[in-house]
C-alpha positions in Angstrom: 169.3 116.3 98.9 172.4 118.6 98.1 170.9 122.0 98.5 169.6 120.3 101.9 173.4 119.6 103.0 174.9 122.6 102.6 171.9 124.3 104.6 173.8 122.2 107.3 175.7 125.1 109.5 177.3 124.7 113.0 174.1 127.1 113.9 171.5 125.4 112.8 173.3 121.9 114.2 173.4 123.4 117.8 169.5 125.2 117.5 168.1 121.7 116.6 170.0 119.8 119.7 169.0 122.6 122.0 165.3 122.1 120.6 165.6 118.0 120.8 167.3 118.7 124.5 164.2 120.9 126.1 161.2 119.1 124.1 162.4 115.5 125.2 163.6 116.6 129.0 159.9 118.6 129.5 158.2 115.6 128.3 160.5 112.9 130.7 159.8 115.4 133.8 156.1 114.4 132.8 156.0 111.1 132.2 158.4 110.9 135.8 155.4 112.6 137.7 152.4 110.3 136.1 155.0 107.0 136.6 155.5 107.9 140.5 151.0 108.7 140.3 150.7 105.3 139.1 153.0 103.7 140.7 154.6 101.9 137.9 157.6 99.9 138.1 161.4 101.3 136.7 161.2 98.7 133.7 157.7 100.4 133.0 158.9 103.7 133.4 162.0 102.9 131.1 159.3 101.3 128.6 157.3 105.3 128.4 160.8 106.8 128.3 161.5 104.4 125.1 158.1 105.1 123.7 159.0 109.0 124.1 162.2 108.2 122.1 160.8 106.5 119.8 157.7 109.0 118.9 159.2 111.9 118.9 162.1 110.0 116.5 159.7 109.2 114.4 158.0 112.5 114.2 161.1 114.3 113.8 162.2 112.7 110.8 158.7 112.5 109.0 157.9 116.1 109.4 161.8 117.1 108.3 161.6 115.0 105.0 157.7 116.3 104.2 
């Protein structure tokens, strides 16, 4: 655990943040287009976005721990 913490640096944190931001926003654009095409309600769109965030978070956490 200690060796993983020493790898944290400002540049590493910024790179991780940018990767998450780009990945999430590109997926959000696809979800918005899909919900508009399907005629989904705002509540359904919010549910899809929640599922996207949860799925990306769990996947990132799992891969990071592995």
